[in-house]
ZAGUVEX-595722 format. One record per residue: residue in one letter; y, x, z of N, C-alpha, C in turn. Coordinates in steps of 0.05 Angstrom, whole numbers, plus 5000, padded with zeros to 4 digits. Example, Ala and Ser with C-alpha at 12.3 -4.5 7.8 and 13.67 -1.06 7.14 Angstrom:
// ZAGUVEX-595722
A488652645156491052465156493452645156/S495552575142497952735143500152585157/
This chain:
// ZAGUVEX-595722
M698452168465698051978449696552088427/D694451868417692851948393694651998374/N693152158354694752178321694151908316/P695851788292695851538283693551568264/A693451798255691751858230689151808235/N688251818261685351808276684951538280/W687051278277686751048287685150858266/T683150718276681850548260683050258258/P682550098234683549838234684349608252/A681749638269681949538294684449658313/D684349878313685950028330688949938327/A689549878301692049818288692749518296/A690649348289691149068294691549008323/H690049188343691249138373693849248379/F694649448365697649578372699349378359/G699049268332700449068329700548828344/A698548738357698948448380700048598399/A699748788412701048908435704648928432/V705149038404707449008404708948748404/A707548568386708548288388709448128415/Q707148258431706948108455709448268472/S709648498472711648698487714348608479/A714548478452717448418439718248178457/R716148008463717347718475717047718506/T718747868515718447848546719847608555/P719347568585720847348592723947338593/Q725347598590728347588582728547488554/D727247538540727747408516727447178509/K726446978533725546688529728746558518/R728546398500731246228497730945928505/P732745808523732845588529732445348504/L731045178512730744928489733844868488/Y734644778505737444668505738844828532/R741744798535743144798552743544568567/E743944558590744644348603748044278603/P749244068606751644058599752844138626/P755944278623757244368647757244148671/S758044218693758644048712760443798706/A760043598719761443368717764743458722/H766943318710769343378724769843118747/A771743258764772043038787773542788778/F773042598786774342318778776942348790/P779342208775781942238789782041968802/V781541988822781041698834784541618844/E786241788845788641738853790341598826/A788941598807790441438776789241188778/L787941108795787240818799788640678806/G790640788818792540578824792240408845/P792340118843791839908866788639948868/L787140038853784739988858783640258873/Q784640448874784140658898782540568919/E783840378940783240298965780640188965/P779639998947776839868942774940078933/V775640308918773640498912773240708936/R775040768947774540948973773140748989/A773340548997771940369013768440379006/I768540268982765940258972764540538969/Q765740718962764140998963763841118995/E765241039015765141109040762640949053/T762540679043760440489054757840629036/T757540689019754740709002754741079002/Q756541179002756341458998754841568970/A755741388960754341398924756641598909/P756341788884758441858868760941708869/I763241778875765641618872766241538841/T765141708823765141648792763841368788/I761941348802760241148798761540838809/V762240918830764140698843766940648827/A767840798827770440748804769640628778/Q767740688767766640598737766040238746/S764740218769763939898774766639748782/V767939888797770339748807772539658782/L773039898767774739848747773339668724/A771039638721769539468705769939148714/A769639148739770138878753772638768751/A774838968757777638858747778338838722/T777038938702778038898674775838638669/L774338558679772838318678774638098687/A775938148706777737948719779937918712/T781338098698783838088681783938048649/Q781738058635781738048609782137778600/G781637578615781837268602785137208607/H787137368623789537278626791637468611/R791137698600793037818587791437958567/D793438008542792738218517794838428520/V794538688516796338848514797338908492/T800238908493801438968464802639218460/L800939398437801739678436803539788415/P805339918411806640038386804340078363/G804239998346802340088321800239838325/P798539908343795739758345796439438349/G798839408360799639148366798339018391/R797438788386796238588410793038678414/R792438758433789638838436788738728463/P785838648462785038528489784638728506/L783638668533783438878554780638908555/A778838808542775838838544775439158541/A773139238557772339518557769339518557/I768139738552764839828557764640018569/F763540018591763540268611760440358612/I760240578610757140698612757240878633/T755340838654755041048669752141158668/I751841418666749341528665748441638695/A746541588709745741708733742941708740/E741741788755738241798761738341588775/S735741498781735041388805736141458830/G736341278852736641398880739741418880/E741441378860744641428867745741178876/R744140948880745640748896747240568879/K745940618852747940418831748040158843/S745640038847745239778851746839618875/T746939748898748639788918751839758914/V752639978896755639958886756339708872/D754739638856754839448834755039168846/R753139138868753538898882756138878899/L757039078911759939078925762039018909/A761739168884764239158869763938888855/L761738748848761838518836761538238854/Q762038288880761838058903763637828895/G766237848886768137708879767037508856/V765637628835764837488814762237328823/A760837418839758437278849759537018866/D761837028880762636788896764136598879/V765036698851766036508833763636388820/E761536518814759436408799757836228822/D757736288847756936028864758935818867/Y761135848865763235638865763235458843/R763035568821762535438796760135288789/K757635398800755235278799755235008820/R756935008837756834718849758334528837/E761134648823762034478806760634378783/Y758934548771758034478748755434278750/V754534248773752934048782753833728776/A756033718790757633498786758933438757/A759733668748760833608721758333528704/M755933688704753933598691753433298691/A753133278717752032958717754032788703/A756532828708758432648692758332648661/Y757932898653758232938622755532768616/Q753332828630750732658613751532368616/N752832248636753331938638755531918621/S757032138613759032028594757932018564/K755932268557754032258534752831988529/K751531908550750231678550751231458537/A754031428550755231208542756631198515/W757431468508758231528479756131448457/D753931528465751431458444750831168446/V750631028469750830758463753030548450/A755230708453757230568444757130618408/R756530808405756030838373754330698362/R751830758376749730538366750430258359/H752130178382752829868383754329858359/A757130038356758129988335757029968309/E755030128305753430158280752229928271/R750529798291749329518292751329298285/N753429308297755629078293757029108263/Y757829338261758929428236759029578213/G755729558211754629778192754729668169/D756129448164755729348134758829338125/D761129408146763629378136764829698149/R765129858121765730148133768230148143/K770330018141772930048148772929948182/K771129748181771429648215769429928226/L767029988213765530198227767530438231/E769030488214770430748221772630718240/A773830528233775530458262774630418283/E772330298291770830308322770030548326/L768630698305767731008317770131168326/N772531108307774631318316775931188346/A775830948352776230818376774730978400/I772230988394770131088416770931348417/G771831558398772831798408770632028401/P771432248399769432488395767632528416/E765032638410763432708429763732848453/P763532768477764432898501762633178503/K764633378515764633698511762333748542/K760233918534759133988555760834168576/P760534148604762334338617761434628614/E763234828621762535108623760535168637/H758635338629756435418645757135588667/P756035628690756935718714756736008718/M754836148700754036438702756636588677/M757536778692759436968677757937198670/L755737308683754837568676752237528667/V751537678650748837658632747837998636/G744838058642744738378649742738478624/D740938338601740138458579739438258557/P742138158549741437918530740538048500/T739437828485738637908456741537848442/P741637928414744137878402744537558402/E742237358397742937148397743336998427/G742037118439742937018469745637038486/L746637268473749637378484751137148471/I750737088442752636868427752536588441/M750036518453749736278460750836278493/H750736538502752436538529755536478524/L756336598503759136648500760036338494/E758136208480758635888474759235728500/G758735788522759335598544761035748561/T762335988554764436118575766036338552/P768636258559770836498543770836708557/V770436778576770737038597767437118604/A766737328600763537358600763637678612/G761637818619761038058624758338138621/I757538368609754538508611754638688630/F753538638651753438808670750438868681/T749339098682746439148689746739428703/D744939438729744339728735741539858728/E740239698709738139758700738539778666/G740239968656740739988630737840018609/G735840138619733340148610732239838592/S732939678610731639368599733639308579/L736139398575737939318555737439458532/I738139768536737339968512734839918503/G732939978516729940008507729039718504/G730039498509728839208501729439118472/V729638888470730138718445733238778438/S734838778451737038788445737739088425/F735939298433737139488418734339608405/N732539448398730239558382730939598360/D729739648333730239758311730839498294/E730239318297731139038282734138918294/N734438978321736938858337738739068338/S738639338341740939498347743139488331/M743039428308745939398288747139158296/K745638928300746538698310748138668331/T746738768356748038848381750638978376/G750139248368752639358361755039238352/G754339118331756038998313758338758329/I756238598350756838398368759138558391/L757938728398760038938418762739028409/N762539078384764939198371766539018362/K765438718354767338528358768538408379/L767538448403768138328427770138538437/W769938758435771838968442774738948426/D774138888402776138838388777238508384/A776338328404777338058405776837938373/D775238078358774937898332772837668338/P773237408324771537198322769037258325/I766737148332764337128329763536938304/R762336988289761836818265758836868254/R757236648257754236678252753836398239/A752336488219750936278201747936248206/R746136048210743336148212742035828201/V740135888182738935588173737735468195/T736835568216735035408237737535308256/T739435458261740935388282743635328275/G744135338249746635248238748935448244/S751735388242753935588238754835598263/T755835828277757235868299759636008288/F761835908307765136028303765736028329/L766036298345767136278366769636488373/P772236378367774736578367775336558402/G777036718408777836698435775636778456/R774236978454772937058472773237318488/R772637388507773137658519770137758538/C769937948528767238048544767638338553/T767238388573767438718587764338758593/S763139018590760339108595761239328618/H759039378634758739588651755439638656/I754239858631751639888634750940148650/M749640168672748740378683745740438672/M745240728666743040768660742041088665/Q739041088667738341338671738641538645/P738441758649739541948626737741938604/V735141918611733141918593733441678576/V734741438577735641198566738441248553/A740441408562742341488553741841658525/E740041818527739641978507739241808483/K737541578482737241398461739741278450/L741741138467743941028458745741238447/L746441438464748941658451747741868434/G744941868428744342048403743941888382/S744141648383743641468358746441568332/T745141638314747441648290748241348279/L746741188288747240948276749640818291/H749540818322752340768338753940868334/D753641158327756041378328757541308305/G756141218278757041178260758640888254/M757540708273759340408267761540428283/G761740638300764140658317763040508345/L761340438356760440368382761240538402/T760540808400760640968419763641078420/A764941018402767841078404769040918420/R768040648424768940448441767940428470/M766540668478765340668505767040888523/L766840888547768040998565765641088585/I764741338581762241458584762841638609/V761341648631761141818654758041918659/A757942128670755642238680756042418707/P756242268725757042438752754542558764/T755842828777753942958795753042778817/S750342868821748842688841750042778872/T749842568894750242608918747942628935/A746442608920743142578935742842798953/G741642768978741343038993743743049016/T745942949008748042989022749042749040/R747642499038748342279044747442239075/E747642369092746942279124748842079133/H747341969147748341699152751241739174/R752841599170755541589187756441319183/E757941239203758941019212761640989190/P762440739174765040729159767340729179/S769840859170771740799190772840569187/P774740519215775940269216777640199188/G777039949182779539849161777539809133/V775239949131773639959110772539609100/N771239499120770539229115773239059104/L775339099118777638929109778638979081/S778439249070779139329046777539189022/L774939219034772939079018773638809015/L773638659033774338379037776938299024/K778838429020781538409006780938438977/Y779338648966778438658942777638458931/T774838378942773338168937774737908936/N776637798954778237538951780037618926/H781037818921783137868895781837788872/I778637958865777437868847777437588837/R776037498860775637198859778037038850/D780037068863782536928861783536998825/L782737228821784037258791782137068774/L779537108781777436908755777836668764/L779236578788779536208788782136158782/R783736358773786736308760786136178734/P787535968730786935838703787836028680/F786335998660786236148630787935978617/R789836098602791535988579789435978556/M789035718542787235648521789235498504/D788335548482789535418458789135148452/G790534958457790434688451788934588430/D789434678409788234598381785534688378/T784234968383781535008378780034998411/G781435038429779835068458779235368459/A780235528445780135838447781335938468/L780336198479782236328501784736398483/D786736438500789136568483790536698507/P790536938514791337048538794737108528/M796037148552799037198548798937498533/P800937568521801237808511803037918536/L801938198533803338418558805038668546/P807638648538808838908524808939098551/L809739258534810039558553813239568556/S813339668582816839778593817439948572/A820039968568821340158551820440498559/D820440548586819340808594816240838587/A814340598596811840598595811040608562/R812440488545812540578515812740828502/A814840918511815541238505813241418514/T812241358537810341568545807541518531/W806841258522804541198506805241358482/V807541358468807441398444807341688443/V808441858462807642148465804842218467/F803142068478800242128487799042028459/Y799941858446798541758418798941988398/N801242098395801542348380799942548381/E799642608413798042838424795242798412/C793842538417791542468409790942538381/E793142458367792942428334792442738329/R793842928337794243168333791643318340/E790443228360788643338367784943248354/I785743018341783042988324783343088298/G785443308284785743438264783643668265/P783443778250780444038237780644168258/K783044278278782544518289783544358320/G783344168326784343988355782044028372/A783043958396780543978415778743718413/L779943458400777643288401776643228375/V776643428355775243408332772543318336/T770643468355768343418356767643078365/V769442958378769342628386771042548371/K771342558341773842438331774242148334/G771942018327771541718333773441618358/F772441768381773141648406776041768414/G777142018397779242058406781341898391/A780941798363782241678351783541378367/K781141298394781941048402782741128430/L783541408438783441438465786241338474/A787841318457790341208468790740928471/E789640808455788640508458787040488488/H785240588494783740628519785740628541/A787340808537789540838560792040628562/G792040538544793640248541792739958558/R790139998544788339748558788039828592/I787240058593787040118626789840048639/A791040178631794540068640794639828640/A794339628626794539338634793439238649/V789739328649788439218673789339308704/L790939528707791539598730794339408734/T795739338715798039198722797738898727/V795638818714795138538720793738478748/Y791738678753790438688777792738658799/D794338868791796838898820798938708819/N799338538793801638368793800838128775/P798937928780797637758754800237618742/D803137578755805037468740806937718726/A805937928720807438198711808038068688/T810838228677811038118648811338328629/E810638638640810638848628809139058643/V807939238624806539468634808939678646/P808339698670810339938680809740168674/L811640398681810840648673808440748691/W808940728721806840808739804240748725/A802940478712800940418705800640568681/M801640608663801540768640800941048647/Q802141168662801741458673798741388682/C797741208701795541168708793341148687/G793440988668792140958642791541198623/I793841378621793941618610792041848621/R792441868646790942028666787942008669/L787241728665784241628666782841698639/A785241668614784241708588783442008587/Y784742188594784242478594782542568606/Y781342408632778642428646776742418623/Y776842118615774342058595774342248569/G776342298563775842468539774542738544/A775442868567774043128573771443008581/E769942818592767942788593766242688569/A767542548547766342588522765642828511/L767443038514767143268501765243438514/R764943408546762643498562760043418550/L759543158547756943028535756243058508/R758243148497758143068463755443238452/G755943508460753343678455750643578464/H750943528491748243418500746843198483/A748543068476747742738465746442828439/S747343028422746843088397743643348396/I743143358422740243548420738143348403/S737043548388734743438371732343278392/P731143068376728542938392726743138399/D726543408378723843568379724543738403/L726943858410727643988432727043878455/R727643568457727543388484724543368490/L722743298464719943308467718743548478/A719543778468718744038476719244088501/E721744048515722444048548720143888562/T719943638550718143428567715543598567/L713943748542711443818547711044048561/L713544198567713544448575713244378604/Q714444168615714544078646711943998647/W710643868629708243778639706043998634/W706444168619704644418621704644598647/R706944608655707444798680706044658701/A705544398706704044308724701544328727/L700344488706697644428699696044708718/P694044698723692544918740692145158725/S692245148702691345388679693945368660/P694745618657697245688639696345638606/E693145618603692245658580691445328563/L692245338541691644988534690945038498/H689244898488688444858467689244598456/L690044548422691644358413691044058422/S687844048420686543788425687343688454/T687243868475688643768500691443678500/V692643778488695543678483695743408475/Y694443408449695043088443692842938452/Q691342998464689342768474690042708504/F691442878524691942848551694342918555/G696343008540699443128545701242828542/P703542858544705842698546705442498524/R705242198534705142018515706341998485/S709642178489710542168464709842378445/I707142518450706542658432703542708426/R702142468425699942418432698142378400/D698942528381697942618355697842848345/A696042978333695643228326698243368311/K698943198292701243298281703843368300/T704443138315706943188333706243458352/A704043438364702943628385703243948375/K702343948349702644228335705944298331/R706844088323709844158320711844218340/I711044108368712044108394711444418406/V708944398404708144698412708944878399/E709144908374710445088358713445168364/V714844948373717844938382717645118404/L716245068425715945228453715245488444/E713645538424712745818417715545988404/D716845868387718845978376721246058397/H721445928420723145948442721846138463/G719346228454718846448480717346378504/H716346028502715445948528712845928528/V711545978503708445998503708146188482/E705446348482704446498459702146438453/R701346508427699346418418696846578423/L694646498428692046598433690546678409/P688746838409687646908383685546698380/A685246658350683246458344680846558352/G679046348362676746348372676746388402/T678746368419679246378443677346178459/V676146228482674046078488675545918509/L675945628504677345468525675845248528/D675045128548673344858555671044938545/G669745158548666845148537666645208508/K668945198495668745208468670845418450/Q669845538429671845678416673545538401/R676145588404678545458398679845578375/K680545448350682445568329685245578340/E686345358351689345418363689845348391/A690345578403690645528428693145678439/W694345628463696945808470696545858501/K698745988510698646008543701346078546/L702245978570705246008578705746278584/T708446338575709146658580709946688609/A709646928619710146928645713346908651/D713946828677716646808687717747078692/
């Protein structure tokens, strides 16, 4: 080695650059973020009477069984929520409504699963549509007659208040419009959801394209808080109250609404990474899963005997539950589901689970990082137990022990999923943009890029110089790219800021 005393400044600069380069070896690359651990296996046996249809749909579609379980459990919740409220120690009477979130890439057969799970609902909507046509014709005739009668009374008794009032009272109140036949909506605006609930006391928000909901008008910057607030109220069975200058006041007590929103991971990041939704308690009310893909393993096979019969029995049962008359409040016309208490042993089991959840949301507890969700986990268990009870026996008078054990087992699963996904949802937007840029960069023919190429032709989300520079520097800081000397010639020009991918 040459004597360092004989080195020139240029030699020293070259050595310094070489040291810096050797210090950032591929082994020293840091991942931008770590993917979450593998998904937990869904406890299908804890679905009780829903096991059979879940296994039948999974065998038919070969979709991840977790997706199937979410769809079937959501459909059963939709079908039972109008008939019962569960009575829990402490929280008291609670609705059965739920918000299911399923995260899966395209190609996981979400649409096919949802279609099979909701076939009974579709049958009821078709039936109600046929009834609606006749009921609407009768309503229009009745409304016309009512209008004519009132005008006639006003002409004949307009000068005599008492006679006019007596005549109008005799005519009676304005006829009510029939309930509209549609139970499900896919991507309503906040105002659209309220209008939908004005026409039916039992509803569902179901979509296998969550991007249209989360990325649309409902969850844009202006409406995100409003939509989240309405979903919170529906989960709690609070009345919907709205006062507008243009549309007047709306008061909707006694409404039940269950949601199942399927979305791709990139869409889920927007929803689950929102501090607004977390802060207002929306994510604490969600039952979220992100199952492992089955794509690439689904070679054709014929369903086993009995699958079609299982599906038919399930579809008919969902249909019958929805056609079963709901109990309504005679004074307000609002839905008034029967309360469903817990049996003595189910109650004792639930209390033990509740106390466990309470301990685990403490400072050193296992649920402290999902504290809001953990605080509602026992209630989730109670609601699920009641859904399984009513699905199994619509005339049940209490939640039995087996149903509560199933509800708690499922609650454990959802709690484990919440913990698994929590860290992934909190990844900073810059790290996600850096991962997007890195994948784009690696697909280019040359590993060398200058800044203007990045913000002119790179991923759409970073097409401005300030953002592009910040995200490239994130990649540099993590060892995925290295800065080239100022003046490096790229695309025929000397470049002030340029980088190249580090070797794998």
